[in-house]
MIVO-530711 format. One line per field, with one value per residue (C-alpha): y, x, z. Coordinates in pm, whole numbers. Layout:
c2 Y, ...
c1 X, ...
c3 Z, ...
END
This chain:
c2 -23, 288, 686, 985, 1229, 1560, 1585, 1870, 1654, 2011, 2030, 1660, 1789, 2048, 1788, 1626, 1285, 1280, 997, 830, 939, 846, 523, 397, 501, 285, -32, 69, 36, 399, 437, 764, 1043, 1412, 1700, 2044, 2370, 2647, 2982, 3091, 3184, 2791, 2640, 2581, 2372, 2173, 2071, 2028, 1769, 1594, 1583, 1412, 1056, 873, 841, 1198, 1464, 1858, 2127, 2478, 2722, 2974, 2854, 3021, 3204, 3322, 3477, 3830, 3753, 3738, 3896, 3701, 3567, 3571, 3229, 3315, 3255, 2985, 2774, 2834, 2689, 2397, 2325, 2111, 1720, 1729, 1942, 1752, 1989, 2367, 2459, 2444, 2734, 2807, 3015, 2965, 3176, 2985, 3143, 3434, 3463, 3656, 3888, 3733, 3925, 3831, 3414, 3485, 3669, 3422, 3136, 3270, 3272, 2930, 2787, 2973, 2797, 2507, 2494, 2594, 2309, 2059, 1986, 1949, 2205, 2129, 2336, 2426, 2449, 2558, 2762, 2878, 2665, 2922, 3163, 2826, 2667, 3048, 3037, 2687, 2734, 3063, 2913, 2628, 2827, 2964, 2642, 2290, 2214, 1937, 1919, 1803, 1953, 1823, 1716, 1772, 1847, 2014, 2018, 1770, 2049, 2137, 1807, 1725, 2037, 1969, 1645, 1800, 1974, 1679, 1731, 1459, 1485, 1324, 1233, 1270, 1145, 1349, 1068, 852, 1131, 1028, 1349, 1324, 1106, 1334, 1299, 953, 956, 1141, 907, 661, 804, 972, 779, 554, 639, 1011, 947, 1008, 952, 1149, 1256, 1629, 1557, 1630, 1765, 1557, 1203, 954, 688, 560, 767, 1110, 1299, 1192, 1382, 1253, 1183, 946, 584, 678, 682, 295, 429, 632, 360, 145, 334, 398, 27, -3, 242, 157, -244, -341, -463, -283, -455, -293, 75, 93, -29, 230, 478, 496, 452, 719, 957, 839, 914, 1286, 1335, 1193, 1361, 1102, 789, 479, 341, -11
c1 -12, 107, 61, 80, 207, 166, -83, -285, -606, -826, -598, -750, -1075, -1050, -978, -1283, -1170, -1063, -1311, -1096, -755, -837, -980, -657, -448, -646, -620, -214, -220, -259, -474, -407, -346, -278, -384, -199, -327, -200, -338, -581, -879, -856, -864, -1251, -1189, -912, -1099, -1411, -1216, -1092, -1462, -1514, -1299, -1286, -883, -786, -685, -554, -320, -396, -133, 18, 269, 572, 484, 123, 326, 330, 9, -247, -237, -66, -297, -232, -129, -459, -642, -436, -518, -863, -901, -644, -910, -1130, -1042, -927, -697, -369, -60, 26, 136, 276, 545, 828, 1128, 1154, 1416, 1465, 1131, 1059, 727, 714, 923, 1183, 1072, 752, 805, 1052, 712, 486, 695, 720, 358, 313, 610, 389, 63, 265, 403, 50, -164, 99, 39, 345, 468, 484, 764, 898, 1226, 1418, 1764, 1727, 1918, 2126, 1791, 1555, 1845, 1819, 1461, 1379, 1642, 1533, 1160, 1289, 1484, 1126, 1013, 1001, 773, 675, 746, 913, 1077, 897, 1018, 1349, 1594, 1810, 2187, 2288, 2335, 1970, 1851, 2104, 1959, 1626, 1689, 1864, 1529, 1311, 1189, 1133, 1239, 995, 1143, 936, 934, 1225, 1449, 1404, 1516, 1793, 2031, 1896, 2184, 2314, 1935, 1984, 2301, 2140, 1833, 2058, 2221, 1931, 1706, 1555, 1229, 1266, 1193, 822, 768, 497, 407, 326, 69, 13, 391, 667, 562, 851, 999, 817, 582, 810, 640, 242, 36, 141, -123, -132, -75, 267, 423, 484, 737, 875, 912, 1038, 1349, 1382, 1350, 1667, 1845, 1811, 1834, 1522, 1188, 898, 635, 920, 981, 573, 489, 801, 707, 385, 436, 676, 381, 149, 367, 390, 89, -88, -440, -469, -674, -461, -642, -767
c3 -25, -108, -14, -234, -15, -209, -527, -711, -778, -838, -1176, -1260, -1139, -1409, -1643, -1581, -1515, -1080, -985, -1244, -1174, -762, -921, -1086, -735, -615, -849, -816, -446, -377, -99, 18, -126, -25, -263, -183, -156, -338, -247, -42, -315, -403, -50, -88, -372, -262, 59, -108, -310, -1, 157, -178, -68, 201, 209, 36, 277, 223, 278, 322, 244, -27, -271, -296, -623, -507, -195, -395, -522, -210, 126, 347, 602, 957, 1229, 1352, 965, 891, 1272, 1165, 873, 970, 1174, 956, 1004, 699, 685, 732, 670, 644, 285, 72, 86, 99, -134, -499, -627, -969, -1123, -876, -1000, -584, -445, -225, 103, 48, 22, 306, 525, 387, 513, 845, 888, 777, 1023, 1313, 1188, 1158, 1543, 1702, 1534, 1550, 1180, 968, 713, 378, 224, -147, -182, -524, -551, -225, 12, 242, 299, 340, 608, 831, 807, 927, 1216, 1300, 1380, 1531, 1773, 1866, 1934, 1731, 1440, 1222, 849, 545, 200, -76, -439, -259, -520, -329, -179, 104, 333, 353, 379, 702, 825, 798, 933, 1233, 1283, 1268, 939, 642, 326, 24, -314, -630, -998, -1070, -855, -1186, -1456, -1657, -1501, -1154, -1040, -784, -605, -635, -430, -180, -139, -138, 213, 409, 692, 586, 859, 693, 320, 151, -189, -371, -764, -765, -988, -1270, -1278, -1332, -1415, -1377, -1568, -1761, -1822, -1828, -2099, -1975, -1738, -1432, -1152, -826, -981, -1073, -709, -744, -970, -745, -485, -724, -793, -354, -347, -583, -486, -130, -195, -14, -205, -308, -53, 206, 65, 40, 404, 497, 348, 435, 775, 795, 586, 890, 1182, 1047, 934, 1198, 1119, 863, 893, 761, 478, 501
END
């Protein structure tokens, strides 16, 4: 049984085949899905999707691309929305200096608010990090000094230093289909070395479809290919990878009830 710890099911709903996508995931053995909120204006849509399916959960937050386009919510506003029983995480939030679709200062301010909300709710912070390792380390550690909070860095593509700092403050690391890409040898080396009890897997669907589906629209069923790559890298069988990453997920996302 696999978990897709990070996907965007609102895109599949827009495409008109969400029921089929969720059904295909189930047939592939992917029994739990987390659909991620990227802007406050879309939270109701994301939450409604989670409410429709027993095995789908959601988050609340603002993607760094949107940090300059929406008013940053207060900690109290995020905490109130996160009180819904289907909300299992805060985010996704973070820093993206590759595209820089929002000013860096806005991204940083938004990230700090989400950190405070994660600390107050006890729900894991879901972090997007791209080309911003130094500032990310500084802000995550700054938040930790104010009090510990759970979290993970999703779709990890950053360097060893950020991975080690994240694990040091209690975070987990999630790998996506990128780990299967031909040019991702450094990422595969990292995936072999991190503590197995801190590793999660995801699709980030509809983006980043793994080999052998690269170039297609991604969907949660394909998370099994991420698991297969991890099994190959770690010298484990796929069943052990599925069980371990699922256990890791439920330990971190403790509000998400395990699926039968």
